C-alpha positions as a Python dict, from the first residue, in 0.01 Angstrom:
ca = {
    (1, 'M'): (0, 0, 0),
    (2, 'I'): (-45, -151, 349),
    (3, 'D'): (10, -487, 454),
    (4, 'A'): (-307, -654, 501),
    (5, 'A'): (-234, -890, 784),
    (6, 'R'): (-44, -625, 958),
    (7, 'L'): (-386, -438, 894),
    (8, 'D'): (-590, -674, 1030),
    (9, 'A'): (-391, -755, 1294),
    (10, 'T'): (-401, -340, 1437),
    (11, 'F'): (-765, -315, 1457),
    (12, 'H'): (-813, -650, 1620),
    (13, 'A'): (-599, -530, 1947),
    (14, 'L'): (-748, -189, 1878),
    (15, 'A'): (-1164, -400, 1871),
    (16, 'D'): (-1092, -428, 2286),
    (17, 'P'): (-1185, -157, 2548),
    (18, 'T'): (-864, -259, 2777),
    (19, 'R'): (-616, -219, 2475),
    (20, 'R'): (-748, 103, 2382),
    (21, 'A'): (-701, 224, 2739),
    (22, 'I'): (-352, 115, 2715),
    (23, 'L'): (-306, 296, 2405),
    (24, 'A'): (-495, 579, 2580),
    (25, 'R'): (-240, 560, 2895),
    (26, 'L'): (98, 535, 2675),
    (27, 'A'): (-21, 811, 2453),
    (28, 'A'): (-100, 1050, 2773),
    (29, 'E'): (163, 952, 3002),
    (30, 'G'): (458, 811, 2788),
    (31, 'D'): (623, 521, 2845),
    (32, 'I'): (585, 283, 3147),
    (33, 'T'): (606, -42, 3331),
    (34, 'V'): (374, -373, 3311),
    (35, 'M'): (320, -298, 3713),
    (36, 'D'): (205, 72, 3596),
    (37, 'L'): (8, -11, 3329),
    (38, 'A'): (-171, -254, 3520),
    (39, 'E'): (-247, -57, 3801),
    (40, 'P'): (-597, 126, 3690),
    (41, 'F'): (-751, -228, 3566),
    (42, 'A'): (-911, -500, 3763),
    (43, 'M'): (-721, -737, 3623),
    (44, 'S'): (-414, -917, 3712),
    (45, 'Q'): (-69, -846, 3574),
    (46, 'P'): (-47, -1154, 3365),
    (47, 'A'): (-442, -1055, 3226),
    (48, 'I'): (-250, -737, 3165),
    (49, 'S'): (62, -876, 2997),
    (50, 'K'): (-168, -1124, 2723),
    (51, 'H'): (-275, -755, 2584),
    (52, 'L'): (37, -647, 2575),
    (53, 'K'): (142, -951, 2353),
    (54, 'V'): (-165, -826, 2121),
    (55, 'L'): (-44, -488, 2101),
    (56, 'E'): (252, -622, 2059),
    (57, 'K'): (204, -851, 1764),
    (58, 'A'): (4, -605, 1642),
    (59, 'G'): (327, -318, 1653),
    (60, 'L'): (92, -76, 1837),
    (61, 'V'): (354, -133, 2151),
    (62, 'S'): (749, -257, 2186),
    (63, 'R'): (899, -286, 2513),
    (64, 'G'): (1240, -149, 2618),
    (65, 'R'): (1509, -207, 2913),
    (66, 'D'): (1591, 70, 3159),
    (67, 'A'): (1827, -30, 3416),
    (68, 'Q'): (1572, -271, 3635),
    (69, 'R'): (1289, -138, 3427),
    (70, 'R'): (1099, -281, 3082),
    (71, 'P'): (916, -3, 3021),
    (72, 'V'): (623, -30, 2741),
    (73, 'H'): (660, 214, 2478),
    (74, 'L'): (362, 353, 2208),
    (75, 'E'): (432, 305, 1875),
    (76, 'A'): (233, 486, 1632),
    (77, 'R'): (310, 354, 1310),
    (78, 'P'): (64, 154, 1252),
    (79, 'L'): (-219, 372, 1376),
    (80, 'A'): (-117, 638, 1133),
    (81, 'E'): (-114, 314, 850),
    (82, 'A'): (-510, 252, 1009),
    (83, 'T'): (-619, 625, 976),
    (84, 'G'): (-507, 629, 632),
    (85, 'W'): (-680, 347, 504),
    (86, 'L'): (-999, 461, 718),
    (87, 'I'): (-941, 819, 518),
    (88, 'E'): (-976, 637, 198),
    (89, 'Y'): (-1293, 538, 285),
    (90, 'R'): (-1375, 856, 435),
    (91, 'H'): (-1319, 1068, 86),
    (92, 'Y'): (-1525, 797, -78),
    (93, 'W'): (-1822, 855, 153),
    (94, 'A'): (-1782, 1185, 161),
    (95, 'A'): (-1814, 1199, -203),
    (96, 'Q'): (-2147, 966, -236),
    (97, 'F'): (-2297, 1225, 19),
    (98, 'G'): (-2192, 1521, -171),
    (99, 'R'): (-2408, 1314, -500),
    (100, 'L'): (-2722, 1273, -232),
    (101, 'D'): (-2696, 1658, -223),
    (102, 'D'): (-2709, 1744, -551),
    (103, 'L'): (-2999, 1454, -609),
    (104, 'L'): (-3200, 1615, -334),
    (105, 'D'): (-3198, 1943, -447),
    (106, 'E'): (-3262, 1837, -788),
    (107, 'L'): (-3621, 1665, -660),
    (108, 'Q'): (-3611, 1997, -419),
    (109, 'R'): (-3578, 2212, -770),
    (110, 'L'): (-3829, 1998, -964),
    (111, 'E'): (-4089, 1962, -650),
    (112, 'A'): (-4084, 2361, -635),
    (113, 'A'): (-4113, 2350, -1003),
    (114, 'S'): (-4424, 2157, -1048),
    (115, 'G'): (-4593, 2346, -749),
    (116, 'K'): (-4580, 2654, -929),
    (117, 'T'): (-4798, 2515, -1242),
}
């Protein structure tokens, strides 16, 4: 069972496009410093740090120590949990659409049969 508070924090963190862009960079480039993360954004390093705090609170990133650097690391587990939660609803909707397809097929058969008489 997924922890509701952690799921809420994950979706809250993912709701912001800057935070999603940060996660995308980490996924593509691996561990990176805060200064390097701030580089492509039109915002200050403190603003990036605020976004990182939200991501850290959600467990989506962690910060390490590498000599003088403090690289930011992507933590995939919360994303996997959110994906699992979404997949459950995907199964639900697939079943609902399957039922709708069956109903439409039946209505088409009835319409075709009534048109032949």
